[in-house]
N, C-alpha and C positions, 0 to 999 in steps of 0.2 A: 379456677385458683384466684383468690383475691389477696393482694399483698397490702397490708396496712402499716403504715410508717408511724413511728413514735420518736420523739426526740431523744437523743441518746447523750449522756453526760459522761465525758472521758476525763478520768484525772491523770495528770502527767507529774511525776515527781522528777523535778529538773534541778538545775544549779550544780551539776556535777560533770562538767561545769555549765555556766550559762549559754555560752556559745554554741554548745553541741545541743542544749535544749532548743535554742532558736533554729537551729539546722533541722532538728526533727520536726518542729512546729510548721515551718516553711514547706518542707517536703511533704508533710501529711496534707496540707491544704492543696498543694499543687497536684497530688496524686488523687485526691478526692474529686478534683476538677477533671482531671485527664481520663478517669474512670468513668465519667459520665454520670457521677452520683449527685451533681450539684445542678439544679435547675433554677434555684433562687438562693438568696442568702439565708433563707429559712431552712434550707436542707442541711447546712453544715451542723455538725455535732456541737453541743455545748462542751467547750474545752476548758478545763480548769487547771492552769499550770502553777504548781507550788515550787518556786524556784528556792531551794534552801540554801542558805549561807552556811555551809558546814565544812569540815575538813575534807581535803582532797584525799581520795582513798588510794594513795599512790605508795604506801609503805610496804615493806616485805611482810609484815605481820600485823594486819589490821585488827584493833582491839574493839570490843563491844562498845566502849565509850565513843568511839568515832562513829557509831552508827546512830547514837541517840537522837541526834537532830533529824536524821533521815526518817527515823521511826515516828517521830512527832509529826513530820510532814505527811507521812502516809496515813497515820491516824486522822489528820485534818481532812485529807481527801476522803477518807472513809466515812468521816462524819457528815460530809457534803452529799452522802448517798450518790457517789459516782457508780457508773456501771461496771466499770473495769479501770484498772491503773496501769500506766506504763511507766516504767522506771528507765529514764534515759541515761543509763550508765551501764558498763559491763561489769565491772568489779562488785558492784553491789548485789549482782545476781548470784554471787557465791553464797549470800545469806537469804536467798530467795524463800527457802523453806521456813526459815526462822521468822522472817518479817511478815511472810503470809500468815503464820500461826497468831499473829498479833492484831489481825484486822479481818473483817468479814469480806470486804470487797476483793474480787479476784485481781491478782496481779498477773500480767503476761509474763510468760517464762521465756526469756530470751535464750537460755541455754537450749531448750527444746526447739525453739524456732530455727536456731543455727543448725542444729543437727538434721532437722527436716530440710532445710535448704540444701545442705552439702549432699544429702542422700538423693534427694529429688534431682539434683543437677550432676550426679555421678561424679563428684569431686572426691578423689581418693587420697589427696595429700595436700597439705597446707602448712604455711608457716603462720604462726600466731604471734602477733605483737600486742603488747598491752602493758599494764602495770604489773610489777613483779608477782603479786599475789595472784592475779588472773592467770598468769601464764604458769606459774608453779603449782597452783592449786588444781590445774587441769580442767578450768570451766568448760573448755572447748576440746577436751580429749574425749574421742569416742571410739570404740572398738573397731568400727568400720573404716575408719579414717586414719592414715598416718600423719602424725603432727611433728613439725619441726619447730623449735623454739630458740630464740636468740641466747646468747651465753650471759653470764651473770653480769659482765661488764656492760654489755649492751642493753640489757634490762634496766641497768641503773641509769644509763644515758637516756634510755626511752622515758623513764619515770621522770627525770629532770625536765625533759622537754614538755611532757604534760604539765608539770608544775608551772614551768616558766611561761608557756603559751597560755595558761588559764589567767596569769597575771599580766599578759599583755607585753612580756619582756622579750625583745629580740625575736618577734615572731618568724620572721624569714629564717633565721638561724635554726630555729627549733624544727622547722619544716625541713630544711636541709639535713639536719642531723638524723632525722627519722627516715628521710628519704634514702639516705646513705646506707642504714641498717637494712632496710628492704633491698636495696640494689645489690647488696653483698650476696643475699641468698637468692635473688634472681639470677644473678650470674653464675650460681652453683646449680641451677636448674629447676629451682621452685617456680611453679606455675600459678598459684594462688596464695593471696596473703590475707588472713582474717584481721581486720581492724579491731582488735579486742579491746578498744578503748574508744569512746565516742569522740574524744579530743582528736584522734587521729583521722577520724570521719571528716572533721572540719580541716584539718592540717594538710591532708593529702588528696583532698577531693579533686583539685585541678592538676595532679600529677599524673603522668602517663604510667601508671602502675596497675597491674592485674589484682585489683583488691575485692574482697568481700566485705561490703560496707554494712556493720551491724546496725547503724541507723536506718539504712534502707530496710533491713530485715525487721527491725521494729515498726517501721512505717506499714509494711505489707501485713504484719500480724494485727496491727491496729485496725487497718481497712477491713480485714476478714472479720474480726470482732464486731466492728461497727455495722457491717452488713448483717451479721447475725442478730444482734440486738435491735436493728433498725426494723427488721422484717418479721412480720407475724403472719405466717402462711395459714389460711384457712380454706380448706379443701371443700 
């Protein structure tokens, strides 16, 4: 068996928000190293990050106009002939099918990756925190999994924390509000919490909370796809 490597070009649609994009990038680099996939600097994939300054997707009813700049960003990555694209955001995956239909390059499907993770790890019940539309549209609702969601008031509070954290306003306060919502449900017996917004992956990363970090799941999926694209097996 001969394994022939080739440089892989990964497109990253980011800016939703920028800190979460940075978190994804740093975790991806560290995972590539820890997995023993990097022997020299030349072994890293080419990573093109398109950080799009577009509206936060935190409203209850996201309109198509709010997706325009993100679609432009995807088309720019598509034009650059990336091997695949990662969208570092949860809410935007509600529109995965629509966005995928607009470009040729394959976009990783975070919903499917989360489902696989939950089933593979025998997780039968979760609390989902995220933007109102992510939660209410059931992005992470699966027949095999019992899902618990915050009430409307809590979703509104969480939405505000995302918006405020993104602009750098009283960050510690936003972390505390988000943690309090999680703790309420942990006290009721919830064992796992899906961080259904990448901002929560940044906000709560240093908190002692049993979370399922969707940024980590995106990193795992990216590593798997990188290996598949990197290796050409000749028998």
